[in-house]
C-alpha positions in Angstrom: 111.7 140.2 80.3 114.4 138.5 78.2 113.8 135.0 76.8 116.4 132.6 75.6 116.7 131.0 72.2 115.9 132.9 69.1 113.9 135.6 70.9 116.4 138.4 71.5 114.3 141.6 71.7 111.8 142.8 74.2 108.2 142.8 73.2 105.4 144.7 74.9 101.8 143.6 74.9 98.7 145.6 75.9 95.7 143.4 76.6 92.5 143.4 78.6 91.9 139.7 77.9 94.6 138.1 80.1 96.0 138.2 83.6 99.4 139.9 83.9 101.1 137.0 85.5 100.8 133.3 84.9 102.6 130.1 85.4 102.6 128.8 81.8 105.7 127.5 80.1 106.6 126.8 76.5 109.2 124.5 75.0 112.2 126.0 73.3 114.9 124.2 71.4 118.5 125.2 72.1 121.2 125.3 69.5 122.6 122.0 70.8 119.3 120.3 70.3 118.1 120.1 73.9 114.7 121.3 74.8 114.1 123.6 77.8 111.0 125.0 79.4 110.8 128.8 79.4 108.3 130.7 81.5 105.8 132.9 79.5 102.9 135.2 80.2 99.3 134.2 79.2 99.0 137.0 76.6 101.8 135.5 74.5 100.1 132.2 74.3 96.8 133.9 73.4 98.5 135.9 70.7 100.2 132.8 69.2 96.9 130.9 69.3 95.0 133.5 67.2 97.6 135.1 65.0 96.9 132.6 62.2 93.5 134.2 61.6 95.0 137.6 61.1 97.5 136.2 58.6 94.7 134.4 56.7 92.7 137.7 56.7 95.6 139.6 55.3 96.2 137.0 52.6 92.5 137.0 51.5 92.6 140.8 51.5 95.4 140.8 48.9 93.3 138.6 46.6 90.1 140.6 46.8 91.3 144.2 47.4 89.0 146.8 45.9 90.4 149.9 47.7 91.5 152.9 45.8 94.0 155.6 46.6 92.4 158.5 48.3 93.5 162.0 49.2 91.1 162.4 52.0 91.4 160.2 55.1 87.7 159.5 55.3 87.7 158.1 51.7 90.6 155.8 52.6 88.6 154.7 55.7 85.5 154.1 53.5 87.4 151.8 51.1 89.0 150.0 54.0 85.6 149.2 55.4 84.4 148.0 52.0 87.4 145.7 51.9 86.6 144.3 55.3 83.0 143.7 54.4 84.0 141.8 51.2 86.1 139.5 53.3 
């Protein structure tokens, strides 16, 4: 699926929350200033709706990070879980 506008690359989504096909459209602004309606799938709209929460979580994680470097994978996982609990 190739979209017009600034979206030039293909993106793949894997989701169990949405239908594969839908009849949703989004508005895209062209270079000449005109606005066109572009067809999209429901998973894209769901992703765009909730991606702000992930960005906020990442931002807060940078402020309150308590993880340490670890040589063992389970130690890294432990510190990651502590970070998530702190947030």
